[in-house]
C-alpha positions, 0 to 999 in steps of 0.5 A: 500384171503389166502387159508385155509390150509387143516387139516388132522390127519393121525391117523384118516385116512381110512388107519390107521383105517383099520390097527388098526381095523385089529390089524396090528398097535397099536391104541395108539395115537401119542403125537408128535406135528405135527410141531415138527414131521415135523421139525424132518423129514427135513434136513438142505437143505429141511428146507432152501427150505421150508423157501424160499417158505414160505418167498418169500420176494416179489419174484414171486412164481411159482410151477413146471409144467408139460412139456406141460402147460395145458389149463385152466380148470373150477373147474367143469371140473377139479373135473370131471378129478380128479374123473375119475382118482380116479374111474379108480384106484378104478376099477383097484384095485377091478376088474382090470384096465378098458379098455382105462385107460392105466393102467396095469392089476395087477391080484390078485394071484389065490389060490394054492389048490394043491401045498404044501404051504411054509410059507416063500415064500407063500406071495411073489405073494401077495407082488408083487400084492400089490407093483404093485398097489402101484406103479400104484397109485403113478405114476397116482396120482403124475401126477394128483397132478401136473395137479391140481397144474398147474391149481392153478398156472394159477389162483390167487396169493394165489393159486399160492403160495399154488401150490408152497408150495404143490410142495415143500412139495411133493418133501420133503416128497415123500421119507418118504411117500414111506418108510412108505407106503412100510411097509404096505405090510410087515404088511399084510405079518406078518398077512398072515404068522400067519394065514397060520401057524395056518391053517397048524397046524389045518390041521395036527390036523384034519388029526389026529382027527376023527372029521375034521373041517367043514370049511376045508371040505367045503372050504379049502381056508377059511383061505385065503379069508379074507386075500385076501380081506384085501389086496384090502381093504387096497389098497383102503384105501391107495388110499384115503390117497394118494389122500388127498393133491390133494383133498385139492388143488382141494377144494382150487381151487373150493373155488377161482373159484366158479361154473360159472353161 
């Protein structure tokens, strides 16, 4: 039985929907065929490596495994492990790293209420916050993906082939993925600077006006709060996107290893 390939459209991903709905990206549909786009991304050596995985010509296919081979798991136990890693990352983004997770605690910067705000540098603490969570996600999910592949590699020949194919794609596409996801914080920075400049302009107008704006009297950081929340929402959407390959492997493993009676 050959595993059914997982079909995912990046334009319909949670991350892409968030970026387009917040006017951080154009909603124009991508016309390029997936196969053509993938071909454009591969260099000659990568194309040869991928061809070798897709056309083994009778050779035994094995995927790279962690240094210590994990004992076989049932589909149920593996699913619980994947969910635990996902839940820990969600908690780390929304409330800080949970105790005992081994994750670094990366705090959202506190708003600066008293110091003058400089548009050119004000976003830097938020950039570090976003990049820190991206690194934490990348490291945790790379290990998780390898762990799930390890289970597939100890299963049926079809799942062994799927694990080898996934390992090849991860190696080929990881650099491009990092570049693309690295641009998300720049989109947040652009939006942040625009909102900050508008806020500073309104502050000047309020100072010169006899009728100060209500939101500035009640909450001088009203302009910043939606942007802070957007960072967390975006990270959660990115987590969902980064998890898709692992969830696809888990689904294939579950189909080949139905729940034990």
